[in-house]
BAZA-386945 format. One line per 3 residues: their letters; for each residue x, y, z of N, C-alpha, C. Coordinates in steps of 0.05 Angstrom, whole numbers, plus 5000, padded with zeros to 4 digits. Atoms other than C-alpha are relative to their C-alpha. Example, Ala and Ser with C-alpha at 12.3 -4.5 7.8 and 13.67 -1.06 7.14 Angstrom:
BEGIN
AS) 5018,4976,5000,5246,4910,5156,5018,5024,5000; 4984,4976,4999,5273,4979,5143,4985,5022,5014
REM end
This chain:
BEGIN
MDE) 5028,5014,4995,1264,3522,0570,4981,5019,4985; 5022,4992,5015,1200,3536,0530,4986,5023,5013; 5015,4980,4988,1167,3602,0543,4974,4994,5014
KIL) 5027,5008,4991,1100,3573,0551,5004,4985,5027; 4999,5014,4974,1126,3528,0609,5008,5020,5021; 4992,4978,4979,1162,3590,0640,4980,5015,5010
VQR) 5020,4984,4995,1101,3629,0638,4980,4982,5021; 5016,5016,4981,1057,3570,0671,5013,4997,5027; 4982,5001,4976,1111,3565,0724,4998,5026,5015
AVT) 5002,4970,4987,1111,3640,0738,4975,5005,5009; 5028,4994,4990,1034,3642,0743,4998,4985,5027; 5004,5015,4978,1039,3590,0796,5018,5009,5023
GDK) 4985,4987,4979,1090,3634,0837,5029,4991,4996; 4972,5005,5002,1157,3607,0812,5017,5024,4994; 4984,4976,5005,1205,3664,0821,5020,4997,4978
EAF) 4978,5004,5020,1260,3632,0777,4990,5000,4972; 5013,4998,5029,1211,3623,0719,4996,5030,4994; 5006,4974,5007,1192,3696,0724,5023,5014,4994
AGL) 4971,4992,5004,1267,3711,0727,5007,4999,4970; 4993,5009,5027,1275,3675,0663,4983,5014,4978; 5016,4984,5018,1219,3712,0629,5011,5029,4998
YTR) 4989,4973,4998,1248,3778,0650,5025,5002,4984; 4973,5001,5015,1316,3757,0623,4992,5003,4970; 5006,5002,5029,1282,3741,0555,4990,5028,4988
YKD) 5013,4975,5007,1244,3809,0552,5012,5024,5006; 4991,4973,4991,1285,3861,0587,5012,5016,4981; 4989,4984,5020,1323,3884,0529,4979,5016,4982
SLY) 5020,4987,5016,1263,3896,0484,4982,5019,5016; 5018,4981,4986,1224,3926,0541,5014,5025,5007; 4983,4975,4993,1280,3973,0559,5000,5018,4974
RYA) 4999,4982,5024,1286,3996,0486,4972,5013,4994; 5026,4985,4999,1209,4009,0484,4997,5024,5018; 5003,4978,4981,1211,4050,0547,5020,5023,4993
YFK) 4983,4978,5005,1274,4087,0524,4989,5017,4979; 5011,4985,5023,1242,4108,0458,4975,5016,5006; 5027,4987,4992,1176,4125,0493,5007,5026,5017
LGN) 4995,4976,4984,1208,4169,0546,5025,5015,4993; 4980,4980,5011,1270,4193,0514,5027,5000,5015; 4974,4999,4985,1326,4181,0568,5002,4975,5016
EPD) 4991,5024,4987,1360,4124,0605,4987,4998,5031; 5009,5004,4968,1340,4141,0681,4967,4997,4998; 5029,5002,4999,1265,4150,0661,4992,4972,4990
AQD) 5005,5023,5012,1266,4088,0618,5003,4978,5023; 4993,5021,4979,1298,4047,0677,4979,4998,5019; 5019,4999,4979,1249,4074,0726,4974,4987,4991
ALN) 5026,5011,5009,1189,4055,0682,5002,4971,4999; 4997,5031,5002,1217,3986,0669,4999,4989,5028; 5004,5011,4973,1226,3975,0744,4971,4999,5011
DCI) 5025,4997,4992,1156,3997,0756,4985,4975,4987; 5014,5018,5014,1133,3950,0703,5005,4968,5010; 4991,5028,4989,1171,3888,0730,4988,4994,5023
VAA) 5011,5004,4976,1145,3900,0797,4971,4994,4999; 5026,5007,5004,1075,3904,0772,4993,4976,4988; 5004,5025,5013,1081,3846,0729,5006,4978,5019
YQS) 4993,5019,4980,1111,3804,0783,4975,4997,5019; 5022,5002,4982,1053,3822,0830,4975,4989,4989; 5025,5010,5011,0998,3806,0781,5003,4978,4980
IGT) 4994,5022,5021,1029,3749,0740,4977,4979,5005; 5021,5020,4998,0974,3704,0773,4975,5006,4986; 5026,4995,5013,0921,3740,0735,5002,4994,4970
LRN) 4995,5007,5027,0952,3722,0667,4984,4975,4992; 5020,5020,5007,0898,3677,0634,5009,4981,4977; 4989,5016,5024,0934,3656,0569,5028,5004,4998
EKL) 4970,4999,4996,1008,3640,0574,5009,5010,4973; 4992,4995,5027,1012,3651,0497,4999,5034,4996; 5005,4971,5002,0993,3727,0510,5020,5016,5019
FSA) 4981,4990,4982,1052,3739,0558,5013,5025,4991; 4989,4978,5009,1087,3785,0515,4985,5026,4995; 5018,4979,5006,1029,3828,0496,4992,5012,5030
WIF) 5010,4993,4972,1009,3829,0572,5022,5017,5014; 4977,4985,4987,1078,3854,0596,5003,5024,4989; 4998,4974,5016,1083,3906,0541,4978,5019,5009
RIL) 5023,4983,4990,1014,3932,0562,5005,5015,5027; 4991,4989,4973,1039,3938,0632,5021,5020,4998; 4977,4980,5004,1102,3975,0608,4987,5026,4989
YRC) 5013,4977,5010,1059,4021,0565,4987,5018,5024; 5014,4986,4977,1017,4039,0626,5019,5013,5016; 4978,4987,4982,1078,4052,0667,5013,5025,4989
CCA) 4990,4976,5014,1108,4098,0614,4979,5022,5000; 5020,4975,5001,1043,4138,0608,4996,5010,5025; 5001,4990,4974,1039,4144,0682,5024,5019,5006
YVK) 4975,4984,4995,1109,4168,0684,4999,5027,4983; 5002,4975,5018,1098,4220,0626,4977,5019,5012; 5022,4984,4988,1034,4244,0661,5012,5013,5025
TQI) 4985,4988,4973,1075,4254,0730,5020,5021,4989; 4981,4981,5009,1129,4290,0688,4984,5024,4992; 5016,4975,5010,1078,4337,0655,4989,5016,5022
EQN) 5012,4986,4973,1043,4353,0722,5023,5015,5015; 4978,4987,4985,1111,4367,0753,5010,5027,4985; 4990,4978,5017,1133,4412,0697,4979,5022,5000
TRA) 5023,4981,4999,1064,4448,0694,5001,5016,5025; 4997,4988,4976,1066,4461,0767,5024,5020,5006; 4975,4983,4997,1139,4488,0763,4995,5023,4980
DIS) 5005,4977,5016,1119,4532,0702,4980,5022,5009; 5018,4981,4991,1059,4559,0731,5009,5015,5025; 4992,4988,4977,1092,4571,0798,5019,5021,4995
SLE) 4978,4978,5010,1150,4609,0764,4985,5022,4987; 5014,4976,5012,1099,4652,0722,4987,5014,5020; 5013,4986,4977,1060,4669,0785,5017,5017,5015
RIA) 4978,4982,4985,1125,4690,0822,5011,5019,4983; 4993,4978,5015,1148,4728,0762,4980,5023,4998; 5023,4980,5001,1081,4765,0757,4999,5014,5026
AED) 5001,4989,4972,1083,4779,0832,5025,5019,5003; 4975,4983,4994,1155,4803,0831,5004,5025,4981; 4997,4976,5016,1150,4850,0772,4972,5014,4993
PRL) 5025,4989,5004,1094,4895,0776,4993,5012,4973; 5001,4989,5026,1105,4921,0706,4985,4977,4984; 5015,5022,5015,1077,4852,0683,4971,4999,5004
LSV) 5029,5000,4992,1013,4852,0717,4993,5022,5021; 5006,4977,4981,0981,4911,0749,4982,4985,5020; 5016,5010,4979,0942,4903,0812,4973,4993,4989
EVR) 5025,5007,5012,0877,4905,0773,4999,4976,4986; 4998,5026,5016,0899,4850,0727,5002,4976,5017; 4998,5021,4980,0921,4809,0786,4971,4993,5013
EAL) 5026,5002,4988,0851,4819,0819,4983,4986,4980; 5015,5011,5022,0818,4802,0751,5008,4965,4999; 4991,5026,5002,0861,4735,0749,4991,4986,5027
SQL) 5009,5010,4976,0841,4721,0822,4969,4991,4998; 5027,5007,5002,0768,4718,0798,4993,4974,4986; 5001,5026,5019,0784,4657,0753,5005,4977,5019
DPV) 4995,5026,4986,0784,4585,0777,5030,4993,4996; 4970,5006,5008,0856,4557,0783,5007,4990,4971; 4994,5011,5026,0854,4518,0718,4999,5024,4979
DRD) 5005,4978,5018,0828,4580,0680,5025,5020,5004; 4977,4983,4997,0880,4621,0711,5025,4990,4989; 4978,5012,5014,0936,4575,0693,5001,5001,4967
IVL) 5003,5000,5029,0911,4573,0620,5006,5030,4993; 4996,4974,5006,0910,4649,0618,5030,5009,5003; 4973,4996,4994,0980,4656,0649,5018,4986,4979
LST) 4983,5014,5018,1008,4601,0603,4998,5012,4974; 5006,4987,5025,0979,4635,0543,5012,5028,4998; 4995,4972,5003,0989,4708,0557,5031,5006,5009
VAG) 4972,4992,4991,1054,4711,0598,5021,4981,4988; 4979,5019,5008,1090,4647,0577,5002,4996,4969; 5003,5002,5031,1067,4648,0503,4994,4976,4990
YNS) 5008,5028,5011,1044,4576,0498,4974,5000,4983; 5026,5001,5015,0992,4561,0445,4985,4979,5014; 5021,5020,4990,0930,4519,0457,5010,4973,5000
REI) 4988,5029,5004,0964,4454,0434,5020,4994,5023; 4981,5004,4982,1021,4463,0480,4987,5001,5030; 5012,4998,4974,0978,4484,0540,4985,4973,5005
ATL) 5014,5023,4994,0934,4424,0527,5017,4975,5007; 4980,5019,4994,0996,4378,0532,5008,5003,5029; 4992,4994,4973,1016,4412,0598,4977,4993,5019
IGI) 5021,5004,4981,0949,4410,0630,4983,4974,4998; 5016,5025,5003,0915,4348,0601,4973,5003,4993; 5030,4995,5009,0855,4380,0571,5002,5005,4969
KAS) 5000,4999,5030,0837,4381,0495,5004,5030,4991; 4994,4974,5008,0864,4439,0457,4974,5018,4993; 5028,4987,5005,0792,4459,0434,4992,5014,5028
TIR) 5011,4988,4977,0772,4464,0506,5018,5021,5013; 4982,4981,4993,0835,4504,0523,4992,5027,4987; 5010,4978,5014,0813,4555,0470,4977,5013,5010
SRL) 5028,4988,4991,0743,4563,0493,5003,5010,5028; 4997,4992,4972,0763,4568,0567,5019,5025,5001; 4982,4974,5003,0816,4621,0547,4981,5021,4993
SRS) 5016,4979,5011,0765,4661,0509,4981,5004,5021; 5020,4994,4976,0713,4657,0566,5018,5015,5024; 4987,4993,4977,0765,4672,0620,5010,5029,4993
LKK) 4992,4975,5009,0793,4733,0580,4977,5018,4999; 5023,4983,5000,0721,4758,0573,4991,5007,5026; 5005,4993,4971,0710,4752,0645,5015,5018,5013
MRT) 4978,4978,4991,0773,4791,0660,4994,5027,4989; 5009,4972,5013,0751,4846,0612,4979,5013,5014; 5025,4992,4988,0684,4850,0644,5008,5010,5028
FLE) 4991,4992,4973,0717,4854,0714,5014,5027,4999; 4983,4977,5003,0765,4907,0689,4986,5024,4994; 5016,4977,5011,0711,4951,0658,4985,5015,5024
REM end
């Protein structure tokens, strides 16, 4: 069946037409998600999220000729959301482990340094720990936290200055 007709029918709620569209695009959608996310389980999850979102919002599609771009835009957003979630989870795990290590090994951070760290807001504390304890550079921290690298550098500088002042 012609894609334009399938899209028109899917927009009106025809489940079979939407399934036909999915069948046409599933391989290319999966390949995109796989290369964007780097592994099969994540790609499959993102694709599933995309299909659910597309099915729920197919009625909003205004131009049936743009179906391909529309569904890939949905997949792109799903992949970005998945990447953001992964970064947030990894950041929380990294920061938690750094704080645990610092608390368990008094040689790493003296009581005074821990008190100076406690003077910082949580994001600045994370930046200092990721930089000084974990050895991440500003670009890597920017990726983990979701702030521009230049902002990371300025916040790190201000935070270290604030800690020095507290320690003096």
